N, C-alpha and C positions, 0 to 999 in steps of 0.2 A: 315276556319281558320284566326283570328285576332292575333295580337301581344296587347299587352300592354303597353303603354307609358307614363311614367308622366315625364314632363317637368317643372323644377323649381318650386318644391311644398314645402309648407310651411305650418306648420300647429301649430299654436296655444291655448294650452289648460292656461285658468286661467293666463294669463299676461308671462307664461312660454315656452319657443321654443322648441316643442318637435324634429320639422323636420325642417329643414333650405332649399330651392334653392337644393332640392334633384330632381335628372333626372334620369330614369331607364328606362331600354326597358326589357321586358318580352319575349321571344318568344313564339311565339304560336304553339300549340298540343306537348309543353311540361312540366317537371315536375320540377318546378321551388321552389327552397325553398328560405325563408328570415331567416338566422341566426343568432343569435344574444342574448345581454345577458339582462335581464329582462328590462322594461322599455329605452332599446334602439329606437322605436318608430315601432317596426316592426305592432303589432296589430294595431297601428293608421293608416300605409300603406294598409294594408287589410281592413279597414273601408271605407279608402277613396275610394278605388276602388269599394268596394260595393256600399255606395253612405251612411252610416249610417252616418258618417259625411262627413263636407265640408271641403274645402282646402280653407286657407286664403291669399293664393296664387300661382299661376302655374295650368297648367292644365294638367287631363288625358284623355287619349285618348285610343279607343279599336279600332284596324286598323287607319283607316283614322277619324273614329266619334270621336267629341269631344263629352264624357261623362259626364264630368267636374260639371255639372249642374241641369244631369238629375237623373229623381227622382228613386230609388231606383227599383219598380215592371216596366220598361219601358229598364232596363241592361239586359243585357243577362249573367246576374251573377249571382249564387248562392253562399252562405257559410255553412259550416259546423263548427258547433261551440262546444269548448272544452266539455259545458258541455247535448252535441247534440239538448235540447229545445225542445225535443217529446214532444205530445202530451197524459199525461196518462189517459184520456179516452177514448183513441182512441185505437184500435186494429193494427198491424201491416200493412194491405189494407189501411185502412182509414189514417194513418201517412204519406203513401208515398203518396197517391190520394188527400192527400188536397190541393197542388196548381193547379194540374188538374180539380177537381173541382170548384175553385175558377175563373177558366178560361171559366168554362162552358163549355167545352168537352162535346164528346158527351159519354152516359156510357160506350158502350163498345169501345169504345175509350181509356176513362181511365185504364177499365179493362186489356186491352190488353197490352198497355204500363208499368202498376204498373206490371203484371205479367212477364213482359221480362224483368225487369229490378230485380224486388226480384231472379231471377231466374240469373242474373248476376252477384248478390252478395250473392249469395247459400243461400235464405232464401225462399225458394219458398213452403220449410213443415213447414213454420210458418207464412204463411200468415195472419190466422185469430186469431195468440195468442194475449193476451194482452200484452202491451207493458212491465207491472211489471212481467210478466214469461219470460223473455230474461235474458241474459247474459250479461253482458258489452259489450262485443266482439258484440254480436250480435244487441244490442242498436246503436253499430258505425255503424253496415252496414245499419241499417234503415235511421239512418240519411244522410250517403249517398245516399240511393237507393232516398229519398225524395229530395234534390241536386236535383240527377242528371238528375230524372223521368222528367225535367222539359228541359232539354237539353242544358241545358247552354252551350256559349262558353272560361266561364273560371267556374273552382270550385275553390272556396276558401275556405284552412284548417287551421283553426287558435286551432292550439295545439292540435287536434283533439285526441289526444294517452294520453295523459296527466293523465286519470283517468284510465290507464288502468294496468297491474302488468306485471313485466318484460317479461315472456314469453307471453302472449296474446299481447302487446306492441310489439314486435319481429313479430309475425306472420302477425297481422295485418300489419305492413309495407312492407313484402310481399305482400300481397293482394293490398292492394292500389297500386303498381306498376306497379300488373297483371293487377288492373282494370284500370289505367291510360293509357295505353299499349293497352285496348282493344277498348277504348272510344275515344283514340286520342283529349281527351277534354283538355285543359291547365289548369295544375292544378297549384296552388300557397300554402305553405306550410309554413306555419308560426310556429316555433320552437327554443327555444336556448338549444335544445341537438341534439351536433354534430353527436352525432352517427346515429340520424333519420336522419339529414342533408344528412349528405354522403351516407347513405341508398337509400334514394329514389330520390335523384336529380339527375334531368340531367345537370344541371346549377343550380346553387347558388349565394347569394349577402350575403354578410358576414357587417355584421351593426354592428359598435361600440356605447358605449354607449352615444354618444352624438348626434345619431341619422344622424352618416354620412355612406355611405356606403365605405370599405375600397377595397373591391375586389369582384370582379363577373365573375366567370369562372366555367367550371368544377369541379368537385367534386372534381379529381385527380389532376389535374392545382393547385387549391388553398391548397389541404393538400401539395403535393410537391413542389410548390415554392410560400409560401404566400409570399404577400409583403409588409410587415411590423411586425412586433411585436405579435401586436395585435393577427393578423390574426393566427399566427405561435404559440403562447400560447392558441388562444382559440380554434381551431379549433385542435381538439388531441392535442397531450402532444411534449414539445421541450425543446432543452438544448438550452440558450441562453451563446454565450462566448464573452465575449469585449476585444475590443484589436485595437491596430493602423495600418490600412493598410500601408506597404509596396511595392510601385510598381519599381521595380527595375530588368533588364536585362529580361523585358518581364516577368517576373515570378508576382501573386500578392500574398502574403504573406500576416497575421493577426498577429500581433506579440501581445503573453499575456504575459503581463510584469511577469517578475519572474517564467514562465512557460516555454513558450515552440514558436515557431514558426511555424504557420499552412498555408498551400498550400489552398488558394482558387480559387473559380471560381468567378469573380465578373463579373457584366455586366458594361461598361464599357461607355455605354452611361446614365447611373447614377448620376445626376451634383454631390453626395456629395463622388462616389467614385475618390479619392484623395487621391495622396501621404501624410502619415502623419494624416489622416481623422480616428477620433478613431469610429468604426463602430459595430455591433453585429452578430453573425453567428451561426446561425441555426441548429443544428444538434437534428433529429429526434431521440428515443431512438434506437428503432429496425435498426438504421442504423449503426449503430454502434457497433462492434465485441468485444467482451472481451476473456479476454485469460490473464493466468500466465506465456504462453512462447511468446517468443521474436519471431516475426511473420514479414516476408519479403512481400513485391507486394500490400502495402496500402500505399496512399498519406499523411497519420497524423496518430500522433500517441503520446498519453498522458499516463500519469503514473498517477494512483493512490491506496488507500485504499479502499476495501469494506465495508462500515459502517453498511448496511443492507440489508434483500435477502424477495422479499416477491414473494412466489408462488402465482400466477391467473391461474394454470389449463395449458390453450393453451401455455404463457408464462410466464419467471421468470425476475423478474424484480429487477435488483442490483441496490443500491444509492452507487456510488463511490465517495468519498473524492478524489478532486485534492491536489497537492501538494502547492498551492496557498489556499486550504480551498474551494475554491469554489465543489459546489454538481451536480452530473451528472448523468441520470439515464439512463439505458440501459435495454432493453429486448430484452431477447433473446426468440425465440420459442424452446420448449419443445417438440423437436422428438426420437420419442421410438425408432425408426429403427437404430437411430445416438445415441449413448453413449455421454454424453458430459463431457467436463472436468467438477471435483469438483472443484468448487469455494464455500468458506465458508470464515463468517466475519473473517475482518481484513486482510484477504489475499491481496498481492501487487499484483495488476493486469495491462494489458494493454488494451488504447483501440482504437480502429483502425476506421477510413474509410476513404472513397473516396473523396475527394474535391468534386467530383458530385454530391455525395449524403447530400451536406449541402449549405446554399441560406444563401449570403452575405447582411444583411439588413440596413437601416439606424438607427443610435442610437437618 
């Protein structure tokens, strides 16, 4: 297994810079997600790794091998596309066997490898079916089998589940995780869907709309400790409170004008963590406790009025207007065995959270 390393990559299309001086290392044998909005350059990066496009500057390495100018067929990299790109005139077996036949492998070897991989993706009962007889999820598995049967070191997946409905997409996500765990192949998964990325990835890179990488880490670290307001907003939902830092008596406080003094955990090694600086505080909706009662034991406390309530099944979303007019979202888990406090529209409520459950960000 070899890692993928991109060094100072720049790509220009029609005079427009899509990616500029980008560097990234994708660890070997992991499920790695590239997450970002449409137009952020995710698919461009995938196409550069696959060899479909050429970089205008920079280098791409597979382990220690420079593959920047290597032809597509000489890279041990395969791609699964959003539209699957299956051959409609071939059955399942022939679609999967196509790449092996191009390599002129022995007929028995081809048959053994195709049947083995079709068992891996649970299609052994559909070997000789026409592609048109298969469901969307089954066609997706055929596309995966065709890519994997060539035993690539890296499998690139470009929005592979976009054409599937929600239930099937959720099931396929679990199957992809199990498949990667079985094969130990490096998977690079491109998506604009943060739920998909958080579900499948061992590691993930967050790209912004300018083609820059904002953060690379595990899904838990990215979600719990975003490094920028872009990441905090794009990966999940968050509340951003603006205030002035007050560093006094070794206590760090965010002063929100006309509202409150909020105790914060600030990273002292950040150059923008200075007394008097205007900064942002990111608080995830599920980290906030909501109650009409006065509670104790929390670092921070705000008051507001409930503006709307949205029932989501597993949770209830409260939209609360603070005294300064700012809106805050709160997600409360719906726990059947523990009756919840009755909260209604226009109720005055208290919002509580611990300082460790919020992240200070540069404004």
